[in-house]
C-alpha positions in Angstrom: 14.8 -91.1 1.8 15.5 -87.8 0.0 12.2 -87.2 -2.0 11.9 -83.5 -2.9 8.6 -81.5 -3.1 8.7 -81.8 -6.8 7.3 -85.3 -6.8 4.6 -85.4 -9.4 0.9 -85.9 -8.4 0.8 -89.1 -10.3 2.9 -90.8 -7.6 0.2 -90.5 -5.0 -3.2 -92.1 -4.7 -5.8 -89.9 -6.3 -9.3 -89.9 -4.9 -12.2 -91.1 -6.9 -14.4 -88.3 -5.8 -15.3 -85.9 -8.7 -16.1 -82.3 -8.4 -19.7 -81.9 -8.0 -20.3 -78.6 -9.1 10.4 -65.8 -24.9 9.0 -63.8 -22.1 6.5 -61.6 -23.8 3.5 -60.9 -21.8 0.1 -62.2 -22.8 -1.3 -58.9 -21.7 -2.7 -59.9 -18.4 -6.4 -60.1 -19.4 -8.5 -62.6 -17.5 -10.7 -63.9 -20.3 -14.3 -64.9 -19.6 -14.9 -61.7 -17.5 -11.6 -61.7 -15.7 -10.2 -58.4 -14.7 -7.4 -56.5 -16.5 -4.1 -56.0 -14.7 -3.5 -52.3 -14.0 -1.4 -50.3 -11.6 -4.5 -49.3 -9.8 -5.4 -52.9 -8.9 -2.0 -54.2 -8.4 -1.7 -56.3 -5.2 1.3 -56.4 -2.8 1.5 -60.2 -3.2 0.2 -63.1 -5.2 0.0 -66.8 -4.1 0.7 -69.8 -6.1 -0.2 -73.4 -5.0 2.5 -76.0 -6.0 4.4 -79.0 -4.8 7.6 -78.4 -6.7 10.8 -76.6 -6.0 10.8 -73.2 -7.9 14.0 -72.0 -9.7 15.5 -69.5 -7.2 15.7 -66.5 -9.5 12.2 -67.0 -11.1 10.0 -65.5 -8.5 12.5 -62.9 -7.5 12.6 -61.6 -11.1 8.8 -61.3 -11.2 8.9 -59.3 -8.0 11.6 -57.1 -9.4 9.7 -56.5 -12.7 6.3 -55.9 -11.2 6.8 -55.0 -7.6 4.7 -57.9 -6.5 5.9 -60.5 -4.0 5.1 -64.1 -4.9 4.4 -66.5 -2.1 4.4 -70.2 -2.7 1.7 -72.1 -0.9 3.7 -75.3 -0.8 2.3 -78.9 -0.6 4.3 -82.0 0.2 2.9 -83.7 -2.9 0.4 -83.4 -5.7 -2.3 -85.4 -4.0 -2.4 -82.9 -1.1 -2.6 -80.0 -3.6 -5.4 -81.8 -5.4 -7.5 -82.3 -2.3 -7.2 -78.6 -1.2 -8.2 -77.6 -4.8 -11.1 -79.9 -5.0 -12.5 -78.7 -1.6 -11.9 -75.1 -2.5 -13.9 -75.4 -5.8 -16.6 -77.2 -4.0 -17.0 -74.3 -1.5 -17.0 -71.4 -4.0 -13.3 -70.8 -4.0 -12.7 -70.7 -0.2 -9.0 -71.1 0.6 -7.7 -71.1 -3.0 -4.5 -69.5 -4.1 -4.3 -67.0 -6.9 -2.6 -69.5 -9.2 -2.8 -73.3 -9.0 -0.5 -75.9 -10.4 -2.7 -78.7 -11.8 -1.3 -82.1 -12.9 -2.5 -83.7 -16.1 -4.1 -86.8 -14.5 -6.5 -84.7 -12.5 -6.9 -81.9 -14.9 -10.3 -83.0 -16.3 -11.8 -83.3 -12.8 -10.7 -79.9 -11.8 -12.1 -78.4 -15.0 -15.5 -80.0 -14.6 -17.0 -76.6 -14.2 -15.2 -74.4 -16.7 -16.7 -71.2 -15.2 -14.6 -71.9 -12.1 -11.6 -70.8 -14.1 -10.4 -67.7 -15.8 -10.1 -68.0 -19.6 -6.5 -67.3 -20.4 -5.4 -65.2 -23.4 -3.8 -67.1 -26.3 0.0 -66.9 -26.6 0.4 -68.2 -30.3 3.3 -70.5 -30.9 4.5 -70.9 -27.3 3.6 -74.5 -26.7 3.6 -77.7 -28.8 0.1 -77.9 -30.2 -1.1 -80.9 -28.2 0.0 -79.3 -24.9 -2.1 -76.2 -25.6 -5.0 -78.5 -26.5 -4.7 -80.4 -23.2 -4.9 -77.1 -21.4 -8.1 -76.0 -23.0 -11.8 -76.7 -22.3 -14.3 -76.4 -25.2 -11.7 -74.4 -27.1 -10.9 -71.9 -24.3 -7.5 -72.0 -22.7 -7.8 -72.4 -19.0 -4.2 -73.6 -18.2 -0.7 -72.5 -19.3 1.5 -75.5 -19.8 4.6 -76.2 -17.8 6.4 -79.4 -18.6 5.8 -82.6 -20.4 7.0 -86.0 -19.4 8.6 -87.9 -22.2 9.2 -91.5 -21.0 12.6 -93.0 -20.7 14.3 -95.9 -18.9 17.0 -95.1 -16.4 19.3 -98.1 -15.9 22.5 -98.7 -13.9 25.3 -99.5 -16.5 27.6 -100.9 -13.9 24.9 -103.3 -12.4 24.1 -104.4 -16.0 27.7 -105.1 -16.8 28.2 -107.0 -13.5 25.3 -109.2 -14.5 26.8 -109.8 -18.0 23.8 -108.5 -19.8 24.7 -105.1 -21.1 27.6 -102.7 -21.1 26.4 -99.5 -22.7 23.3 -97.8 -24.2 23.4 -99.9 -27.4 23.7 -103.2 -25.7 21.1 -102.2 -23.1 18.7 -101.1 -25.9 19.2 -104.6 -27.5 18.7 -106.3 -24.1 15.2 -104.9 -23.7 14.2 -105.5 -27.3 15.9 -102.9 -29.6 13.7 -101.2 -32.2 11.0 -103.7 -31.5 11.1 -103.2 -27.8 7.7 -103.9 -26.1 6.6 -104.2 -22.5 6.8 -108.0 -22.9 10.4 -107.8 -24.1 11.3 -105.4 -21.4 9.8 -107.6 -18.7 11.4 -110.7 -20.2 14.7 -108.9 -20.0 13.9 -108.3 -16.4 13.5 -112.0 -15.8 16.9 -112.6 -17.4 18.5 -109.9 -15.3 17.2 -111.4 -12.1 18.4 -114.9 -13.0 21.8 -113.6 -13.8 22.2 -111.2 -10.9 20.0 -112.3 -8.0 19.0 -108.7 -7.7 15.7 -106.9 -8.5 15.4 -105.6 -12.1 13.1 -102.6 -11.4 12.0 -100.5 -8.5 8.3 -100.9 -9.0 6.1 -102.5 -11.6 3.1 -100.5 -10.5 5.0 -97.4 -11.7 5.9 -99.1 -15.0 2.3 -100.2 -15.4 1.1 -96.6 -14.9 3.5 -95.6 -17.7 2.1 -98.3 -20.0 -1.4 -97.0 -19.3 -0.4 -93.6 -20.4 0.5 -94.9 -23.8 -3.2 -96.0 -24.4 -5.5 -93.8 -26.3 -8.5 -94.4 -24.1 -7.6 -96.7 -21.2 -10.6 -96.4 -18.9 -13.2 -94.1 -20.3 -15.1 -93.6 -23.5 -14.0 -90.2 -25.1 -17.4 -89.6 -26.6 -19.6 -90.0 -23.5 -17.0 -89.6 -20.8 -18.3 -92.7 -19.1 -16.0 -95.4 -17.7 -15.8 -98.7 -19.6 -16.9 -101.7 -17.6 -13.6 -102.9 -16.2 -14.5 -106.6 -16.3 -15.0 -106.3 -20.1 -12.0 -104.0 -20.7 -9.8 -106.7 -22.4 -7.0 -104.4 -23.3 -6.5 -103.3 -19.7 -6.9 -106.8 -18.4 -4.2 -108.1 -20.8 -1.9 -105.3 -19.8 -2.6 -105.9 -16.1 -1.8 -109.6 -16.3 1.4 -109.0 -18.3 2.7 -106.9 -15.4 1.1 -109.0 -12.7 2.8 -112.2 -14.1 6.2 -110.4 -14.0 5.5 -109.3 -10.4 4.8 -112.9 -9.5 8.1 -113.8 -11.0 9.8 -111.4 -8.5 11.5 -109.0 -10.9 10.4 -106.0 -8.9 11.3 -104.6 -5.5 7.7 -103.2 -5.2 9.1 -99.8 -4.0 7.6 -97.0 -6.1 8.7 -93.4 -6.0 7.1 -91.9 -2.9 7.7 -95.0 -0.8 9.7 -94.4 2.4 12.4 -96.8 1.2 12.7 -95.6 -2.4 15.9 -93.6 -1.6 17.5 -96.3 0.4 16.8 -98.7 -2.5 19.1 -96.6 -4.8 21.7 -96.3 -2.1 21.7 -100.1 -1.5 21.8 -100.9 -5.3 18.6 -102.7 -4.8 17.4 -102.4 -8.5 19.0 -101.7 -11.9 16.2 -99.9 -13.8 13.5 -97.3 -13.2 10.8 -96.1 -15.7 11.8 -92.4 -15.8 9.8 -89.6 -17.3 11.9 -86.5 -17.8 10.7 -84.8 -14.6 12.0 -87.8 -12.5 15.6 -87.4 -13.5 16.4 -84.8 -10.9 14.6 -86.8 -8.2 16.7 -89.9 -9.1 19.9 -87.8 -9.0 19.0 -86.6 -5.5 18.1 -90.1 -4.2 20.9 -92.0 -5.9 23.6 -89.4 -5.0 27.0 -91.0 -4.8 25.9 -94.2 -6.7 27.7 -94.3 -10.1 26.6 -95.8 -13.3 23.0 -94.4 -13.8 22.2 -93.6 -17.4 19.0 -92.9 -19.5 18.3 -95.2 -22.4 17.4 -93.9 -25.8 15.0 -96.8 -26.3 11.6 -97.2 -24.7 9.0 -100.0 -24.9 6.3 -99.6 -27.6 7.9 -96.5 -29.0 7.6 -94.2 -26.0 5.0 -91.9 -24.6 4.3 -89.3 -22.0 3.8 -89.4 -18.2 2.8 -86.3 -16.4 3.1 -82.6 -17.1 1.2 -79.8 -15.4 -0.5 -76.5 -16.0 -0.8 -73.2 -14.1 -4.4 -72.1 -13.9 -6.2 -69.1 -12.3 -9.4 -69.6 -10.2 -12.1 -67.2 -11.3 -13.0 -66.6 -7.6 -9.6 -64.9 -7.0 -9.3 -61.2 -6.0 -6.5 -60.4 -8.4 -7.2 -62.5 -11.5 -5.6 -60.1 -14.0 -2.3 -60.1 -12.2 -2.6 -63.8 -11.5 -2.8 -64.3 -15.3 0.4 -62.3 -15.7 2.1 -64.6 -13.1 0.9 -67.8 -14.9 2.2 -66.3 -18.1 5.5 -65.4 -16.5 6.0 -68.9 -15.0 5.4 -70.7 -18.3 7.6 -68.4 -20.6 10.4 -70.2 -22.6 12.9 -68.5 -20.4 11.2 -69.9 -17.3 11.0 -73.3 -18.9 14.8 -73.4 -19.3 15.2 -72.5 -15.6 12.7 -75.2 -14.6 14.7 -77.7 -16.6 18.0 -76.9 -14.8 16.3 -76.8 -11.4 14.2 -80.0 -11.5 14.9 -81.7 -14.8 11.5 -81.0 -16.2 11.3 -81.2 -19.9 9.6 -78.1 -21.4 6.5 -78.0 -23.5 7.5 -74.5 -24.9 8.7 -74.7 -28.5 11.4 -72.2 -28.1 12.8 -73.8 -25.0 12.8 -77.3 -26.6 14.9 -75.9 -29.4 17.3 -74.0 -27.1 20.9 -75.3 -27.0 20.7 -74.6 -23.3 18.3 -77.6 -23.1 19.6 -79.9 -25.8 23.4 -79.5 -25.3 23.6 -79.4 -21.5 25.4 -82.4 -20.1 24.1 -84.0 -16.9 27.0 -84.8 -14.6 25.1 -87.4 -12.6 24.0 -89.3 -15.7 27.6 -89.7 -16.9 27.6 -86.5 -19.0 24.6 -87.5 -21.0 22.7 -84.7 -22.9 19.3 -85.5 -21.2 17.6 -82.7 -23.1 18.5 -84.2 -26.4 17.7 -87.8 -25.3 14.3 -86.8 -24.0 13.6 -84.6 -27.0 14.3 -87.6 -29.2 12.2 -89.9 -27.1 9.3 -87.3 -27.3 9.7 -87.1 -31.1 9.8 -90.9 -31.4 6.6 -91.2 -29.4 4.7 -89.1 -32.0 0.9 -88.8 -31.1 1.4 -91.0 -28.1 3.3 -88.2 -26.4 0.0 -86.4 -26.0 -1.3 -89.2 -23.8 -4.7 -90.8 -24.0 -8.1 -89.6 -23.1 -8.5 -88.6 -19.3 -12.0 -88.1 -18.1 -13.1 -87.1 -14.6 -12.6 -90.6 -13.3 -9.3 -91.4 -15.0 -7.0 -90.8 -12.0 -9.2 -92.8 -9.6 -9.6 -95.8 -11.8 -5.9 -95.8 -12.6 -5.1 -95.8 -8.8 -7.4 -98.8 -8.4 -5.7 -100.9 -11.0 -2.2 -100.0 -10.1 -2.9 -100.8 -6.5 -3.8 -104.3 -7.9 -0.2 -104.6 -9.2 1.1 -103.6 -5.7 -0.9 -106.5 -4.2 1.0 -108.9 -6.4 4.3 -107.3 -5.8 3.8 -107.5 -2.0 2.9 -111.2 -2.3 -0.5 -110.7 -0.8 -2.3 -111.9 -4.0 -1.7 -113.8 -7.1 -2.2 -112.2 -10.5 -5.7 -113.5 -10.9 -6.7 -112.8 -7.4 -5.5 -109.2 -7.7 -7.5 -108.7 -10.9 -10.6 -110.2 -9.4 -10.2 -107.8 -6.5 -9.8 -104.8 -8.7 -12.9 -105.6 -10.7 -14.9 -106.2 -7.5 -13.9 -102.8 -6.1 -14.6 -101.1 -9.4 -18.1 -102.7 -9.6 -18.8 -101.5 -6.0 -18.4 -97.9 -7.1 -21.6 -98.2 -9.2 -20.5 -96.2 -12.2 -22.9 -95.7 -15.1 -20.6 -97.4 -17.6 -20.3 -96.9 -21.4 -22.1 -99.3 -23.7 
């Protein structure tokens, strides 16, 4: 399987442990007591911890401009990066890089102690408002935004046509529910496709379920207290869980999510016809489905659309070169850098100028049949409205989400019925002993 290092952290199991304790420069000041970058304190190198492929010229251009070499402390996936960061914060900064990439789902946990991080200077107008808000703690910016993850559905046009259910984007949109598309109508379409084709409709319902969770304003925790809701009483989550688990019992999913050893082979074997695809996943699909024609991205998404993923570059306050690290975080998240990220990895920018750039909106993607993915995902993000910001994510969001999505995997694998899987998830949640919200 050809899975690159840019797989987002959201595809890996996140631990339930919480932490106990344009290219204009922002000026390089580390707020909250951070140092100022000067020629006198300029280091020979800076390190940045990440799990993605970097645009080839981006780091080289920083070195050329400032005379500082940038070394990527590379991780195989976001979960590994999360573990190292969690342990480093718990031990006073030991082993941390100068700059860390932090994924949205575990952002709140990493920011549990704001003093662990350098307060970053404001860069007015660079990001969409909600992205800057996500990267702030108590009004102070602690993370400069990279991408956002507008949600789309990748589908194989040739496989749909062979099954007699759709032949182009308009007919596929109608097949999954049109303007009134919902998760129910999408899953019902999956049942029809399976009946007509004898093939799986989707790679993984656990992944689709995770996307559906991201559309909810407060899936697992109370925004006011930060405490988890009692899962047994969380009717909205239970209803959503059973909707997906019932579809899993009906066999519409191959049960092979991104990150699974057989995911790439599934594309090559034409094992499924759709994948829930946030913008950052398009490049990964192109890598894994290389040579398989017919893949497109639909302009329609269930329940109006939303966001999955998106990351931030943040600077640990324990670093030896915080002023220059702030300059690097600024450089890596400029609008020009965002355009480079888009072409390298397919990541959709959070930077306002980059989103408006013809280099994003007008670029045709050869693998996806010449579609202008920047325009499609821009329209999907606009259609999502406030849902694009994602719901509330407290310190335990990532862990609880992993717990419930694992329940869907139980049904996909045939090891449990929908009801058995829900009962198991609730039992595991109860065993954690959370002080739950009233």
